[in-house]
C-alpha positions in Angstrom: 109.8 90.6 101.1 106.6 91.7 102.7 104.2 88.9 103.6 101.5 91.0 105.4 98.9 93.0 103.4 99.5 96.8 103.1 97.3 98.8 105.4 95.4 101.6 103.6 93.3 104.5 104.8 90.0 105.1 102.9 87.6 108.0 102.7 85.3 109.5 100.1 81.8 109.0 98.8 80.1 106.3 97.0 79.9 102.5 97.4 83.0 100.3 97.5 83.8 96.7 98.2 86.9 96.2 100.5 88.0 92.6 101.3 84.6 91.4 100.1 82.6 93.7 102.4 80.3 96.3 100.8 80.2 99.7 102.4 79.2 103.3 101.7 82.1 105.6 102.2 80.2 108.8 102.8 78.8 107.6 106.1 82.3 106.6 107.3 83.9 109.9 106.0 81.2 112.0 107.7 81.3 110.1 111.0 85.0 109.2 111.4 87.0 111.0 108.7 88.5 107.8 107.3 88.8 104.1 108.0 91.8 101.7 107.8 91.9 98.2 106.3 94.5 95.7 105.2 94.4 95.7 101.4 93.4 92.3 100.2 90.9 93.4 97.6 89.3 96.8 96.7 86.6 97.5 94.1 85.3 101.0 93.4 84.2 103.1 90.4 87.0 105.7 90.9 90.1 105.6 93.1 92.5 108.4 93.8 95.7 107.4 95.7 97.7 110.0 97.5 101.2 109.9 99.0 100.8 113.0 101.1 98.9 112.4 104.4 98.0 116.1 104.9 96.6 116.4 101.4 94.7 113.1 102.0 92.9 114.7 105.0 91.5 117.6 102.8 91.4 116.0 99.3 87.6 115.9 99.2 87.6 119.8 99.1 89.9 119.6 96.0 88.3 116.7 94.1 84.5 116.8 94.3 83.8 114.1 91.7 81.3 111.6 92.9 81.6 108.7 93.5 85.2 108.7 94.4 87.4 106.7 96.9 90.5 108.3 98.3 93.3 106.0 99.4 96.4 106.7 101.5 99.1 104.3 102.7 102.1 105.0 104.9 103.9 102.3 102.9 104.4 102.9 99.2 101.9 100.9 97.2 103.8 98.4 95.1 102.7 96.8 91.8 101.3 93.8 93.6 99.2 96.1 95.8 97.9 98.0 92.8 96.8 94.7 91.2 94.4 94.2 94.1 92.6 97.5 93.3 89.9 96.9 90.6 88.5 100.2 89.3 87.1 101.9 86.2 89.2 105.1 86.8 92.5 105.2 88.7 94.7 108.2 89.5 97.9 108.6 91.6 98.6 112.0 93.1 102.1 112.8 94.2 
């Protein structure tokens, strides 16, 4: 059983709250490409999770909806991880 939080990579546009820190994703995406965090709590208007790293790197060219937060994890996101993500719209891309 996993005791440490799952590490996720984030990119996109729009405001989010990750682990009780507010941030604007567009500045991070433009400057660094993406940012990694342990998943303890995530709030956003729309979240799209991806399982393919290469697609994660270019997803903003495919989905141009704003605001949108793109999430990738090397580990499969389990149900308990998904419960930590609070959003209005949620989508999982294979």
